[in-house]
N, C-alpha and C positions, 0 to 999 in steps of 0.2 A: 710347664708342658702345654697348658692351654694357650699361653701367649705364643709359643712356638707354632702350634697348630693354626692359630689365627694368622700369623705372619705368612705361613705357607699358603693358606687360602687366599690371602690378599695378593701375594706374589703371582700365584698361578691362575687365578680366576677373576680377579676383581680390579685389575689395574692396567692402565695403559702406561708404558714406560716412555716418558718424555725426556729421558736423560740417557746419554751414552756413558755408562759407568766406566767402561774400559778406557775410553778417550779421556774422561775426567781424571782418572788415576794416573794415566800415562803422562798427560800434560803436567800434572802436579809433581810427578816424580822428576821429569826432565827439568822443571823449573827449580825444584829444590837442589838438584845436582849442580846448578849454576852457582849456588852459594859457595862451592869449593873452588870456583875460579878466582876468588879474591881471598887469599889466605889471611890477610890482615884483618879483614872484616869478620871472617869466620873465627879467628882467634879471639877477637874482642867479644863476640857473642858467646863463645864458650866460657870465657872468664866471667862475663856478666851472669851467665846461667848458674854458676856455682856459688854466687854471693847472695845470701838472703836479702830480700827487699830490692836490691839492685837488679835482681833477675826479672823484675817487672819490665825492664827495658827490652828484654828478649820477647816477652809477650807483646809489648807495644810494637816492636819491629814486625812481628807476625801480623799484627793488626794492620800495619801499614801495607804489607803485602796484600792483604784482603781488600783494602781500600783502592789499590791500584790494579786489581784484577777485574776484568781480563784485558784492560788496556795495555799494560806492560807485560812483556814476556821475559823479563830478567829481574832478579831481586834488586830492590832499591838500595842506594847508598846508606850507610849507617851514620846518620846525622840527626841533630835535634834531639839530644838525649832527654831533655826535660819533657818534651811533648811525647816521646816514646814511653817514658815512665808514667805519665798521666794516662795514656791510652791503655797501658798494661794494667794500671790500677783500676780503671773503669771495668775492664774485663773481669778482674778478680772480684770486685764488689758485686757485679751482676751475677757472677757464679755463686757467691755467698748468699745473695738474696734468693736465688733459685733453690738453693739447697737448705734453706732455713727449716722448712717443715719436715723434710726427710731426716735431718739431723736431730730435730726435736723428737722424732719417733725412734730413731736408731739409738741415740745415746742412752736415754732412760731404760729402754727395753734391754739393751746389752748389759747394763748395770744390774737390772733386776734378774735377768737370767743367770748371771754369774754369782749373784749373792743369795738367791732364793732356791732351795732344792725343789726339784719337780716331784719328788716323792716325799711324803710326810704329811703334816697337817693340811687340812682342806684349804684354809686361806692361802697357804703357800702355793698349793697346786693351782688354785684359781688365778692368783696373781701371776704365776709363771705362765699360765695359758694366755692371759692378756698380753704379757710381755712378748710372747712368741708371735701373736697376731700383729702387734705393733711393729715388731721387727720385720715381718714379711711385708706389711704395708709400707714401711719405710724404704725397703729395698726396691719394691715395685715402683713406688712413686719417684724415687731417685733415678731409676732407669728411664721412666717415661719423661721426666723433666730434662734429663741429660740429652735425650733425643731432640727435644724442642730447642735446647740451649744452643746447639750449633747455629741454627738459623737466627735465633734471637741475637746472638753476639754479632753476626755478620750484618743483620738489619741495623743494629746500633752503630756499627762502624761505617756502613755505607751512607747512612742518613745523618751521621755526625750528631746524634741525639741520644743521650743515655736512656731516655724514656722509651725509645723504640725497641729496647730489649724486652719490653713488657707489652708491646703492641700485639697481643695474641691474635687478633683478627688478621693483621697483615702477615704475621708469621705463618699462620695456618693456611692462608691463601697461597703463599709461596710454596709450602710443602705440598699442598693439594695440587698445585699446577705441575709440580715435578712428578707427582704420583706417590702416594704413601708407600706403596710396595717398593718402588725404585729407591725412595729416600731411605727406608729402613734397611734395604740391602746395602746402600752406600754406608750407612752408619756401621753395620756389621763388618763391612770391608775395612773401615778405618780401625775398628776394635781389633780385628785380626792383625793388621799391620802393626799397631801399637804393641800388641802381645808379642809379636815376633821380635820387635825392637827390644822389648823387655827381656827376652831370652838372651839377647846378645850380652846384656849386662851380667849374665850368669856364667859367661865364659871365664874359666880360671885365669887369674893374673891380669890379663889385658881387657877383660870384659868391661870393667868399670870405666876404663879410659875410653874405649870405643863408644860406650854409651854416652859419656859426656860430650865427645866430639860430635856425634850425630844428633844430639838432642835439639840444637837450634834448627837443623835441617828438617827434623820431624815436625817441629812446630810450624815452620814455613810450609811444609807439605800439607799439613792439616788445614791451615787457614786458606791456602791457595785453593785446595779442593773444595772447601766449604763455600768460598766465594764464587767458584764456578757453578756450584749447585744453585746458589742464590741467584746468580745472573740468569740461569736457565729458567728458574721459577718466575723471575720478574718478567722475562720475555713472554712467557706463556700465560701469566695471570691477567685477568680482566681487571681493569682499573676500578677501584671502589666507587659505587654509585652509578656505574654505567652498565649497559647491557649489550651483549653481542648482537642482539636483534634490533638495536636502535640505528636507524638510518637517517641521513641528513634530509631535511625537507626538500621536496621537489623544486626545481627552479621555477620562477614565475613564468606564466605564459608570455609569449612574445607580444609586443604591442600590435594592435590591429593595423593592418596596412592601410595607408591613405590612398584611396582611389582618386585619381585625378578626374575631375569633371570637365568635359569639353563644352565650351560655350557655343551654342548654336543660334545664329541670327536668322531672322525671317524678313522677307520683303514686305514692306508696309502696303504695297499696292496689290500684289497678287498672292501673298502669303507663302511663296516658295521659300524653301530653306536655302540659306546662303552660307558659303564657306567663309570662315574668318579671313579678313583681309581683302575680300572682294569689294570692288567699287561700283559694280553694276549688277543688277539682278540677272542671273543666267536665263530666266524664263521670259520676263517681260522687257528687259533691257533698260529699265529705268535706273537712273543714278541713285545711289544709296546715301 
């Protein structure tokens, strides 16, 4: 509840929206629709998605979509399976690293809650209380890390460096440039869309089939949308180590003009001034 109130406060009073959410989602939806224009490619992605470990290729393909966004407006060809597999594996490993601490909190706490009665001897009650606190902490931490993880993965993909998934300074700068309120609203929109897609799988008889067919398109949609958010944040972010108030030094002053000095001659007899080139003094008439 407190988190919800905070998000509402941020969205309404404390953020400038630097991202057009509707345009982002519309672009990503139209892009994912184009995946159905090549049924052979879509069929391969569907087959890969249902095979354990091989399904890393689908994640790698979505990562390729992110790497080519926003330059390309159509899904790339499905090729280079080994490189796609490696990229998908990188995304998976980064996700595991992000979720290590929440899993360490959630796993033991769930086990403790299920095995220790909350009513009974005092030690059991105390241990159960600690387990509930750890469970809540794990859930909150998992939620917060999952919010950051979207931009962490895109930062890794765009810069082709696994370590960039943990460059928190860069990641927070990107999110801050987009606006925390707009960014969290975008995350909520994605969660709603994923939830709706999940409901499709509950349709009797054909739900599971529809879910399998659209799952690659959903992955492409998410990575495309996240890459657009990342690009918007990059455009708005100030480069590290620089300041918007830093201006280039003023140009050097122009060199002083050289004034030509006109040579003036004088008559040796009368002292009158004589124009250059004269052969006789204009006053006394003597030759020069």
